[in-house]
N, C-alpha and C positions, 0 to 999 in steps of 0.2 A: 491374538497377544504377540506375533509376529515381532513386536517394538522393543523385548524382551532381550532376542538374540539381541547377542556384546558385537555381532561384524556387522552388524547395521552403524556403530561410529566405528569412522577412521582411526582414533587415537582415544581413549581414556587418562584424564590429568591426575585424576583421582579415584580409587576404589567405591564402583557405587555402594547404598548401601544395601544390607544384605548379603555379602560375601565376606566380609570381614568373620574370621574363624577367633573362638573364644579363645583364652592365651595357653591352653594348657591343648588345644589341637592346633596347632600351627605348625608348619613340614620344619621350624629347625633349619634351615637348608646348610649353613655354619656347620654343620655334626653331620652331614650324610659323608659317608666313605666313598673309596676306590675301590674296586677288586679284580685283580688281575689275572684271577683266575676263574671268574665267569665261564660256562662253560662253551663250549666252540664248536660245531659238530660237521663236519667235514661228511656232506651223504656222498657225495662222490667217492669217498674212499674203498679202492676193492675189498679191504680189510673186514668186510659186514660183522664179525662176530665181535670186533672189535667197536664197532659204531654201536651195537646191539648195544654194549657193555658201556659207553660213553653216555647214551640215553637214563640206563639202569642208574647208575651214578648220578646223575644231572638231574632225575629224576627225585630220588631220595636224597639229597643233600640240598639245593636249590627249588625246587619244583616249575623250573623253568629251565632252557637252553637258546643259543640261538643257533640257525642252521647258517651253512654257505653251500652252493654248488647244491642249489635248490631245485634244478631246473626251470625257474620264473627270470626269465631273460633282466639284465638291465635294465634294457629300455623300456620293456612292460612297464616295470618300477617306477620307471620317471614319471612315464605319461599316468598313471593311477597317481602320483601327486601332485602333477599340474593338475590335472584337471581335477581331481581335487581342490586345488585351492581357487583355479578360476571356480569352481561355485559358488564358494564364499565370499566371491570378489563381484560376484551378480548385484544389480541394483535392488534393495529392500521387496520393495513392490514385486520383484520378480521369487524373491523367498520367500515371503509371504503364502504363495500358492501350497504350500507344502508343510510350513509351521502347523504342528499340531504338539500340546502335550497330553495326550492321549498313550498313555505307555504301551496299549495294546493293538495300536497301530502300525501297519507292517512297514507301512513306506512312511516316513517323518522326518521335517528339520523340525528341530527344540535345541531346546538350552540346559545346559547343567544337568543334574541326570534324570529325578523325576519332581520337578519343581512344583506338581500338586501334593508332595507329601512333606517335602523337606524345609526343615528353619535355617538352614544356612547355603548359599546359592554356588557353584562352581566354576570357573573359568573357563567355561567350552559351551561349546557349538556343535551339534553333530546333527548328520544326514544317518537316520537309521532306515537301511533297508534288506528288504529280505530276498533271500537269492538261491534259494533251491525251490521246486524246479525255477530254472531261470524263467522258462515261456511261461511264466505264470503271471511273473513278477516285473519283467524287465521295460513293458506295454506302459506301466504306470511310473516309472522312476523318471527322473526328470529328465528331459528334451533339449534341457540348456545349460551348460554349454552342449555343442552339435554334436561331438566326439563320446560327451561323458559315456553313454548307453556301453557302447561297442568297446572302449577301453574296461569301463569295468565287467562289463560280462567279462571279458578274456580272463580279467582278473579271477573273476570269482569261479570261473571254471578252473583254472590252472591251480589254484590254492586247493578249491576241495578233493583234487587231484591227490595234492602234495600231503594235508591233514589225513587223507584217508591212509597213505603208505606211512604215515608216522606214528598212526594207529594201530598199525601191523607189526611195527620195528619197536611200539612198547609194549606190544601184548607177551612177543616174542623174550622181551628184556622181566618180560614177569615171571617168564620160563610156562607159558597159556601158549595155544594155537594161535596161529598167527593171525586168522579171523576173526579171534574169539570176541574182544570190544566191539568192532566194529558188527559182529553178528546182535550182540546185546545190545544193542545201540540202537538196531532199528535202520529204518529208510530217516538218514539223518538232516533233520534240516541245518538252514545256513544262513546266516544272518551278517550283516556290515555295520560298523561304524567309522563314517567318517569323517576323523575328530580335528575340530578348531579351536586354539588356543593360541586367542592375540596375547598381541605385549600387551605386561599387566604392572600399573602403574606401584603396585606395591606384592610382588610376589612374595614375601615372608607370611602375608595374614591368609594367604588363601590356599587354594587346590586347584587342578586342571579337572582330577578328579581326586577322593580324598583313598583310605587305605581302603582296599577292595579282595574278593579274590573273586573270582568266575563262576558262576551255577555251571555254566554247559559243561562239554566232555576238554574239549583245543580248542587256544586261540591261537589265531597266527596273527602274527603283528606286523606291520610293515612301520619300521618309526622315520621320522623325518632324518634324511642324511648327514644334517646340517647344524642338527639342534636338538638338545639334550632334555628329556623331561622326566621319564620313562622308571620310576627306584622302585626296586622290590627290598623285599624285608626276609633277611638272613640273621638269624642269631641274638635276634634283638636288637638290628644295626640296621638303617637305612644303605641301599648302596643302589650307586646310580650307575645304572647301565646304556651307558655313551653307545649312537650308534657306531654300526661299522657297517662299512661300505655294501652293501649286495648281500647284506644280511638278513634273515627274519629271525623275530625272536616267536617260539612256543611256550607261550603257557600252559600249563595243567588247569585245569578246571574242577569244580568240587567232580564232579561223575568219574574222572579217575581218581580221585582218592580215595573215593570209596569202594567201587571194584577191585582196588589194589589192594583194601583192607587196609588203607591207612598207613602199607608201606609208601605211598609216593606221597608229595605232598602238593597240596592246589597252593601256590604262590600266590600269600597279598602282597599290593601290588597298590603303587600311588600315578600320580600323574604331576609333575609339579609344572609352574607356572616362570615366566621371568620380563625380565621391564625391556629386554634390549631387543627381541627375536620373536614374531609369530612361529608358532610350530604345526605340523600337520601328523594325525598319525590315520592309518586303516589300521583297521581289526578286523580281522573274519571270522567268525565262530561258529563250530561244528558244536549241535547240538543235538540231543538223544531225539529219537520221536517220540510224542507226547505220552504214548501209551510205555513206552518202555520199561520193563522193572529191571529197575538195577538196587544193585547188590553186593558187596566185597563177593569174588569169585569162589567156589568151596576148595578150589584145591589149595588160594591161599589163608583158606582157615586151619592153625594146627588141628589134629587130634581131639575134640573135647573140650577144644576152646567152643566161645564163644563169638560172631562175628563182631567186630566193632561197631557198624551201621546196621541197622537193619534194614530191609527192601521195601522202597517205597517206588512209585511211578515218578516220569522224570514231570508230569504234568502236576503232581503233588508239591516236588522239589521247587519248580519256577513260579509256580502261586504262593508260595511263601517267601521264596527271595524275595518279591516284591514287593510284597507287602510289609517292607522292614526298610530300615532302613539303610543306604550302602555301607556304611562302615561297622555296624551292627557287632556282635560276636560274630563266629563263622557259623554260615546258618547250618554245615553238614550236622553241626554240635544237637541239632535239635532232633538227630534223627540217629543217634547213639542207637547200640542195642541194648539191651535191659540186663544191668550190670549181673 
């Protein structure tokens, strides 16, 4: 069913059937705010205690932050975006080789989110890749464009190092040992979604992705440097997260909210589309190993208090997440401890 891909059509004059959201569930783009206080953290700062404090504040109040001087070169970021766009501009018959709507498939090109379950589609095509260990998965990645494997695998290695470094900082910001989060999550899997959002004839009626939280631990998002589309929910207000030069967006996932006993927030976010320009993004997901047992850190549960969430395996959580619609209530609500 590769003909479902939006990127096989050069230009859409009207919104196809199945993409328009009900009146009550539209993006209301005119009501989206800007926020000059979105946390921007300089990882090269010599004041490490200040960086830890900034991360703590961002995780408690926003559930996400942006980082600069993160160690990944501007040249590599540009190459990742360029080769991703080149992939989506391949001929339809070339892309059809990778198409699948089976969510469990580890390397697949698909559209929307979960076309087998959803009743309204999202204005997005995406290439989903498993990335760790690289030697296991890279042979099955696209070999066209020719440079794809080399560029994306280089980026995956660097993103993993950055993600693990940030998990250490998040552990410290919670008052835990630096390696606490990494140890609890085990040998983490790493996935990637290369997202393509074509120009949309009626962007007020649909989403690139509706509001959701990420089920994993930490997400590193490379935004299109020229086109805004990411929005986050803060205090009931949608806020545009405009791209900053060479910055990466760091989203806290559900597992860090659970580990922090609810002190840190897994951010609700969404992707919107526009009529003027296509947009790309590359999301890298660090995920606990399936057998990891996740629950609030004992140090973060007060004496005599019950933890906010019960313990569970990541496999249990991930299966529950994928059995639901993306924009339903927070999946963590199903794992709250006994009152």
